[in-house]
N, C-alpha and C positions, 0 to 999 in steps of 0.2 A: 504494500500500500504506500503510495507516494505521500510525501509530507506536504501539508498545506502551508504555503508561504504568503504572509500578508505584508505588503509594503505600504507604509503610511506616508503619503505625500507623492505627488506626481510631478516633481521638478526634474531637472536634467539627470541627476544621479538616480533617483527612484525609477524613472522611466527606462533609463539605460539598463539598470538591473533587471527590470521586468522584461525588457526585450531579450536579454541574454537567457533568462530563466525560461521564458516562453519558447525561445528557439531550441532550448535543450529538452523541452517536453515536460518541464516542471509545472506543478499546480500552483500558480501564482495569481494573486489578486492585488490590485493597487487601489487604495482608498484615498480619493482626492477631494479636497474641500471645494474646489471650483465646481460650479454647477454644470458647465458645458465645456467642450474642447476649445471653444473660442473665447473663453473668459480672460486669457492672458495674451491677447493680441497687442502687445506693447513691449517696449524694452529696447536695449541697444545691442550693437554687435558684440559677439563674444569671440575671443581668441582661443582657438583650439590648438594646443601644442601636441607633440608626438605622443605623450602619454594619453591625452584625450582621444587622439585619432585612433590609436591602437585599441582603446576600449570600444569606441564606436564600431570599428571594423569587425572586431571579434563578437560583439553582442548583437549587432544588427543583422538582419537577413541581407544577402548580397544586393538585392534591388534597392533597399533603403540606404545602404552604404554608398551605392552608386549615385543615388539621388542627393545625398549629403555632399559628395564631392562636386556634383554638377551645379549645386546651388550656392557654393561658397564664392566669396568675392575674389577679385584678382589678388594675387600674392604680392605683398608689399616688398619694399627694398631694404628691409632691416629696421634698425632703431637708431635714431639720431638724437644727440643731446644738443640743445640749442640754448642760447641766451634769450632773454625776453625781447632782444632787438633782432632776432633771427640770425645771429652769428652761429655758424655750425662749429661746435666744439669737438665733436667726435661722431663718426658714423660707424655703426657696427652692422655690416651686412650679414644677412642670414641666407646662405646659399641653399637653393632647393635640394631636397634629398633625392629626387627622381622617383620617389614612391610616395603616393598620398598617405599611406599608412604611417610613414615616418616623417611627415612634413607638418608645417604650420598652416592653419587655415583661419580665415575670417568668415563667420557665419552669422546671419541674423538670428537673434535669440528666438524670435517668433518662428522662423523657419525650422530651427533645430527642434523646438518643442513639437511642432506638427509632424516632423519626421519621426520623432520618438514615440508619438501617439499612434502613428500609422500601424494598422494591423493588430492593435490591442483593444479593439472595440468590445470584446468579451472579457477583457482582463481588468480594464479601468472602470471603477464605479465612481461616478461624479456625485457631487453634493454630499459627500461623507466627511464631515468635520470631526476628527478624532477628539475624544474627551479624556478617556482613561482606559486602563486595562486591569484585568484581574487574572491571577494565576488559578487554574482549575486543577482538581485532582487528576493525576495521570500525566501531567506535564504540559497540557495545552494552555493557551492563553485566550481569554475572551476579551474582545475589543468592544468598547462602547462609543457610540457616535451621537452627535448633537441632535439628530432627528429622532432619537429614541431607539434606533436599531442597534443590533450587535452582531458580531461574527466571531468565529473561533479559528485559531491557526496553531500550527505546530511551531512555526518560526515567525517572529515579528521583526521587521526591519524599519526602524525610524528614519525616514528620509524627509522629514517635515520641516526642514529649514532651521534658521538660526534661533527661532523661538520655539523649537521643538517641544511639544507636550510629552512625547515619548521620553526624551532625555530628562525633562524636569521630574518625571516620575521615577525613571530608572536610575539616573545618576544625578540626584538632587544637588550634589556638591559641585557639579560641573557648571561653572559660571560663564556668562557672556557679558562683557563690559563695554561701556562707551569709551572710545579712545580720546575724546576731546577734539576730534577733527571732524569737519563738515566738508563734504564734497558737493559740488553742483555740476551736473552734466547736461549736455545737449547735443543736438545733431545739426550740422551745417550741410544743407542739401547740396549735392554735387550735380550740376548741370553744365552744359557747354558754356553758359554765360558765367556761372559762379566760379568755374575752374580758372577763368581768366582774372578773377579778382584776388586770388591768393597765390602765394609762392607754391610752385609745383611740389616741393618737398613735403608740404603739409597734407597732400592727398596721395603721395606716392609711397609713404612709409609711416611707421609709427615715430612719434617725436616726444621727448621729455624736455620740457622747457624749464630752465633754472633761472628765476629772477634773483635779484640781489639778496632777498631774505623773506622768510615768513610764509611762503606759499609755493605752489607748483602747478603746472598745467601739463596734462598728457593729452595727446590727440592721436587718432589712428583712423585710417580710411576703411570703409566697407564699400568697395568699389565694384559694381557690377558691370562697369564699362559704359560706353556711350552708344552702344548699338541699339537695336530694337528692344521693346519691352519683352521680358521673359514670357514664355508661352502659358503661364499658369493663370492669368487673369488678375483681377484686383485683390487686395488683401481681403480675406474673408471668402473669396471664391475658392474653387477647387480645381485640381488638375484632373486628368482622366481617371485616376484611381481614387479620387475623393479626398485627397490630403490637402490641407490648407497651407498656403505659402505666403510669405511677406514679400510683396513687390512694391513697397513704398519707395524704392529707388536707392541710388547710391548716396552716401553721405560721409562726412568726417565726424566721428565721435570725438567730443572734447570733454575733459573732466578737470575742473579747477578744484583745488583743495587748500584749506588753511585751517589753523586752529580756531576754535569757536570765537575767541576774543578778537580775532581780526575782522570779524563781520560787524557791521554797524548796528545791527538790531537782531531781535529774535526772528529766525528765518523759517521756523516750522510752518507757519500759516501763509507764507507768501506765495502768490501765483507765479507761474512760469515767467511772465513778463517782468515782474519785479525781481525775481531771482537773476534773470539775465542782466537786468540793469545793475544789480549789485556787483556781479562779477565784472561787468564792463567798467564800473567805477574803480574797482580794485586793480584793473589792468590799464588805467588811464594813460600811463607813460610807456606802455609796451608798443611794439611794432604794430602799425595799422592792420597788417594782414592777420595777426593773432587776435586783435580786437574784433576784426570783421568776422572771424569764426564764431564769436559769441553774439555780436549784435545782429547778425543776419540769420541766426538760428530761429526757427519758428518757436514762439513761446510754449506751444503745446508739447514740444520735445524736451523742454528744460525741466529737470527734476532735482530735488534735494536728496542727497545721499548721506545721512548720518553714518559715520564710520564706526563700526563695532567689531569686536574680536572676541573669540573664546579664550579662556585661560586654560593652558594645558594641564591635564590631570594625569595622575599615575595609573598604572594598570588596575583593572577591576576583574573579578571572577567572571569567566564566560558563562553565558546561559543561552537559552533559545531566543533571547531578545538581543538585538544589536542595533547599531547606528551607522549612518554613512553621511558624507558630505557635510553641509553646514550644520546639520543636527548635532554633530560631535566636534567638528573642528572648523567653525566659521572663522573667516579671516578677512583682513582688509583687502581691498581690490588693488593695492599698489603693485603687486607682482603679476596680477592677471592670471592667477593659477587656481582660484577657488573652484570654478566649474570643472577644470581639468582634474583637480584632486578628487572631486565628487565622482567624475567618470572613472578615474583610476580605482576608487573604492568599489564602484559597481562592478567593474571588470574583475577585480580580485575576489570580491564576495561571491560573484556568480560562479567563478571557477571553484571556489571552496565548497559551495553548496551543491554543486553538480559533480563533485569528484568522487563520490561514493564513500566518503568518510562519515563517522559519527557526527551528527549535526553540531554538537557542542564543541567537539574537537576541531571541526572545520571553522567554526566561528572564532574559537580561541586563536587559531593560526592567523585568520584574517585580521583580527583585532590587534594582535602583536605587531604585524607588519604595518597596518594602517596607522596605529598610534605613532610609529616612528617617523614615517614620511609626512603624515598629516600634521602633527604638531610641529615638526620641523618647518613646514610651510607656514604655519601660523606665526612662529617666531620670526621667520624671514620676512614675511609680509608686514609684520608690525615694525620691524627694524626699518624696512623701506618706507613705511608711512611716516615714521619720525624724521627720516632723512628728507622726505618729500616736502614737508612743511617746516622743518626745523633748521637750525643753524643760522648764525648771524652773518653779517656781511663778510667778515674775514674768513669764516669757515667755508662759505660758498665760493669766495675768491680762490681759496686753496683747492677746492674740488674742481673748479674750472681750469686751474693751472694743471692739475693732474690729468684732466681729459685732453687738454691741448698737447701735453707731453705724450700721451698715448697715441694721439693722432699723428704726431711728428715721427714717432719711432715704432714702426710696424712690429718689430720683434717684441718690444715691451708690451704693445697692445695685445698681441697674440697670447703672451704669457699671462697677462692679467685677466683677459676676458675669454680665455679658452673654455 
């Protein structure tokens, strides 16, 4: 008799796990609080690194992996460090691997979600807001939902994000804290006209902008090219197999971040237009092309992003309940690895649960490895967040000198950034 596996949460990690388990013939159900598949038709591009790409390749059916590759944006030309006046300090090229499985990709978060939902119509149960669980005699777990319904499972996977209710009940000592940093992000639409308004480097690669002190700006393109519209129709429409895709066009994602005290007022209730104006004011002395990224972004695309992080915790005894992604190791976005770490979790857990081992032993092995790389990513991203918004004028001047030195001496650059 096969084990019943319940996944709480239908985000990137939970759906990738469900795809892999479903592909392997496991009895899996996803309980998702959204009411319909179209409830999350919003969001920014997400960078998929080789860890994430391998997870998607191995967990998705071949046709969905091919769809993923076909719907990614044009590959960028690496990462550049710039001053706020667009002086290039250092360019780190990222050569293509030649194999999409080992490469970097830019994909719309909307598109990725719809690909991950495809083929799981009988697996994902929408409108199921998880409340709590109870352990039953015999080792099974009963799940209770806000609508009054319940379900039972042999294995429960909490994939319900940074505010995970599964984690709060299962590991109540595992905390998630405010970093004191606020991010504001938006989309600068890329059209033939707007491309002529900004420096080409701003839509050809990812860029990290280093002003004199106290803030930072990251921008990266999601570029579908200047050709005809993709063949899938408008957002909310369907392709021939019924999957929804995001065809809102090409854009440059920008994200500005600073410590709370750098902002002139309480930001939580401000609409997109005022958020955009606040960022433009803080960038008033920056290069016009960088300011244009912000001021020409539609206010509906501008969002406030309070930056939170989990606090790493030590090992816990393995049971038939486990966690993945932000539910266990949420992190700042400064390294761009949160989604990729969730995909890596899903890949690893899928292999553990389908490998024929005792379930608790399989989960113990998964958690031991996941804790090591997951909390390492948490610490790394927190360090990057502090560097992104911290450091006085002298510290940043020293960092810029370091980058210029690395640019001037290729051997040194290769050694440091290998």
